[in-house]
C-alpha positions in Angstrom: -17.2 -21.1 -21.4 -20.7 -21.3 -22.9 -21.1 -17.5 -22.6 -21.7 -15.5 -25.8 -19.8 -12.3 -26.5 -21.8 -9.0 -26.6 -22.2 -7.7 -30.1 -20.0 -4.8 -31.2 -21.5 -1.4 -31.4 -22.8 -0.6 -34.8 -22.3 2.6 -36.8 -25.8 3.7 -35.9 -24.8 3.6 -32.2 -21.7 5.7 -32.9 -23.8 8.2 -34.9 -26.1 8.7 -31.9 -23.2 9.3 -29.5 -21.5 12.6 -30.6 -18.1 13.5 -29.2 -18.1 16.6 -27.0 -17.0 19.7 -28.9 -14.2 22.0 -27.9 -16.8 24.8 -27.5 -18.4 22.6 -24.7 -15.1 22.5 -22.8 -14.5 26.2 -23.3 -18.0 26.9 -22.0 -17.5 24.7 -18.9 -14.1 26.2 -18.3 -15.4 29.8 -18.5 -18.5 29.0 -16.4 -16.3 27.7 -13.5 -15.3 30.5 -11.2 -11.8 30.4 -9.7 -11.4 31.4 -6.1 -8.6 33.4 -4.7 -8.1 30.9 -1.8 -4.5 29.9 -1.5 -2.8 26.9 0.2 -1.2 27.9 3.5 2.3 26.5 3.3 2.8 27.2 7.0 0.6 24.2 7.8 3.3 21.9 6.2 5.8 20.1 8.4 9.1 21.9 8.8 11.1 19.7 6.3 8.4 20.0 3.6 8.2 23.7 4.1 12.0 24.0 3.7 11.8 21.9 0.4 8.9 24.0 -0.8 10.7 27.3 -0.1 13.8 26.1 -2.0 11.6 25.0 -5.0 9.5 28.1 -4.9 12.7 30.3 -5.0 14.2 28.3 -7.8 11.2 27.4 -10.0 8.2 29.3 -8.8 5.2 28.8 -6.5 3.2 26.6 -8.8 6.1 24.1 -9.3 6.8 24.0 -5.5 3.2 23.3 -4.6 2.9 20.7 -7.4 5.9 18.9 -6.0 4.7 19.0 -2.4 1.2 17.7 -3.3 2.7 15.0 -5.5 5.0 13.9 -2.7 2.2 13.9 -0.1 0.1 11.9 -2.3 2.9 9.4 -2.9 3.5 9.0 0.9 -0.2 8.4 1.6 -0.5 5.9 -1.3 2.6 4.1 0.1 1.1 4.0 3.6 -2.2 2.7 2.3 -0.5 0.0 0.2 1.4 -1.3 3.2 -1.6 -1.5 5.6 
């Protein structure tokens, strides 16, 4: 309990640290090249492929893949939590 708190940052510290500008993010976004590689849905188990196909037909490819990746992540997190 005899510890002392660290001092709060001063205005001088805040002045030295400038927030990143929108131009910086635009530059980074435009410098990154996007590849044309696509996820092969045929590697999915049959039941996931069926769900993906239904979602793709109804809502589009992006939504279908987003759902599949979210579901796979949730399953793996659940498995890891219960180890």
